[in-house]
N, C-alpha and C positions, 0 to 999 in steps of 0.2 A: 463634396466640400472637405478640404483638409482640416485636421483637428485644430489646428492654430486659428482657424476661422470660426471655431464653435464658440458659444459663450463659455465662460470660465466655470460656471456651475454644471457644464456638461463635459467638460474635459477630464479623461481619466485621472491625470496626474494631480490635477487641482482637487477633484473630488476626493482622491485618496488622503491628500494633505488635510482637507477640510473635515472629512468623516472617517477616515481610517480605512485600512485595506479591505476589511471585513464587509464594507458597504458596497464594494464594487463587484461586478459580474466577473465570471472567469474570462470572458473575452476582453474586458476592461483591463484586467490585470495583465493579461498576455500582451495587450496592446502597449502598456506601459514598458514591458520588457523589449517589444519589438522596436518601439520607439518610432519607426516610419514604416509607411505601407509601401505600395508599389504603384506603377502608373494606373491611375483610375481608382485606386482604393485606398482608403484611409487605413491607419494601423488597426483600428478597431474592426473594419471590415476584413483585413487579412487575418486577425485574430479569430474572427468568426469563421472563416474559410477553413483555418486551420483546426479549430475545434470541430467543425461539421465533417471534416476528413476523417475524424476519429468518433463519429457519431455522437458528438457533443461530450464525450467522456475525458475528463482531465486524467483518470487513471490509465485510460488507453493511450492518451497523449504521452503520459509519463513512461509507459512501457514501450513507446515506439522506438525503433532504431534510428540513427542518424540518416540512413538511406530512405526510411519511410517517411521521415519529416521532410526530407528534401523533395519529395514528390509533390509537395504542395507549392504552388507557383508563389514565389516571393520568399521561401525558405532556402536559402543557400546552406553550405556545410558550416560557415561561421555561425550564423544564427542558430542552427540545429545544435552545434556543439555547445554553444552558450546555454541553450535551454536544457539540454541534458545534464550540464554542470549544475544549474539551478536546481533541478529535480533531486540530483544526487545530494546536494547540500541539505535539502528539506529532509531526505530520508536519514542522513547522518545525523541531524539534529535531534530527530525523534530517537534514534539509536542511543545517542548520548543521554538523552533523558531517561531511558529504560535502565542504562547502566548505573544511573545515580538514584533512581527512585525505586520505591516498592511497586513492582510491576502490578501486584495483585491489587493494589489501591489507585492504580492509574489505568483502568480498563480502556478508556477512550484513546490514551497514547498507544497502548498495545494494538488496539484495532486500526488506528491510524498507520501505524508502522507497517502492520501486515498488509493493509490495503495497498500500500505503495510497493510492497514486495511481491504480492500474490495475485491481486486482481488484474483481470485482462489477459492473463496467460491462456494460450490454448491448449494446454496440457496440465495435468493434475500433479501437484507438488505437495509432499507431506514435510512439514517442518517441525523441529523441536527447539523451542526456546528453553535453554538451560539456565537456572537461576540458583543463586546462593542462598544462604541461610536468611538473608534479609530481602529475598525476593528480587534481588537485582540482577540484571541481565549479565551472565557470563558470556554466553555465545548463543547465536542462533544458527542452526544447521539445517540445510535442505537434505534430508536424509533419503527420501525416496522420490522418484519422478515416475509417472505413469502415463496412460493413454488419455484420451479425452474422457473416458468414463470410469477408469478404475486405476487404483494404485495397490500394489502389494506392499503391505507394511509388516515387517517381522518384529514382534515384541523383544526378541532377543537383542536385536541391534540397538532398539531404543534404550534397553537396560544398559548394554555395554557403553553406549555413549554417555549416558548419565553418570555412570561410574568413572569412566575415564576423565571427566571434567568435575568430579567431586560435587555434583549438583545436589542441592537439597530439594529442590522441586522443578517442575517442568510446566510449560504451557505448550499444548499441541496445537497445531494449526494445519489446515489444508485449504485448498481452493477447489471450487466448482466451476469448471470452464463453461458449463451450461448457463452460469450467470446467477443461478438460484442459491441462496445461502441455507435453504432448509436442510437439516440433518436427515440422512436416510437410516433405515434400519441397520444397515451394515455400518454407518458411521458411529451409531450408538453401541453396537456390539464390540467394534474396535476399541472405543474409549474404554469401555469397562474391562476389556482384556488387558490393554495397556496399564490401566489403574491399578489391576490386581497384580500384574507382573512387577511393576515398579514398587508397589507396596512391600514386596518381599525383600527389597534393598533399601527401605526406608526412604523413598524418594516419593514426594507428593505430586499428584497431578491437580494443578490449580484451575485449569480451564483447558476446553478444547474449542478453538475458534474456527468457524468455517467461514471463508471469504467468498462472496459472490460478485456480481457486478454492481458496485455502489451499495452494497449491503453486506452485513456480516451477522453471524448467529454466534452467541456465546453459551456453552453448555452450563457454565456456572451461573450466569444469570437466569437461565431457565430451570434451574434446580435438577439439572440432568446429570449431575456428578454424585 
């Protein structure tokens, strides 16, 4: 049955207008974006297929390439490009918030932005978020990239980067391709090493955030700094 034949209180667009976007499932939100389905499938069913192709993960969907999106029947290059543009706008919106706000008092915005950048990657990435004296984002730099299980992080490079941008503080972040956001003993030792090295040049480490699959861990919130 086509969506136009559904009752109004079941149509995604009408539900959004009545109850707000947060009341809709991911598939319903995608259906509004897709607008139409394919032969034999409504837009909601096509959206469910699209999500299912990426194990139901919006983050994996976000990180998918145009070619990967186009492997789903009904997703042509035009729709795939539009979807990539939509996700990029969301990421830039969060980035803009971090440039204007105190990142230390906006931990959820920081985690949301890092999830869009790092979750779902099949390789480990270590990122440094450089902050000014008001803890506003100056720049985020992907400093090291490693294998599936290990990244080599050099404290000297983190210190050099912080000084080059005149950063007053940093938030460290990396992802766990395994999907688990729990810190390892190596993560704890690295954090303390970087904290001590940066303290020598008066740069504070506000947090170290580990990104997993749909989950994150904040060293600051756990009292591990």
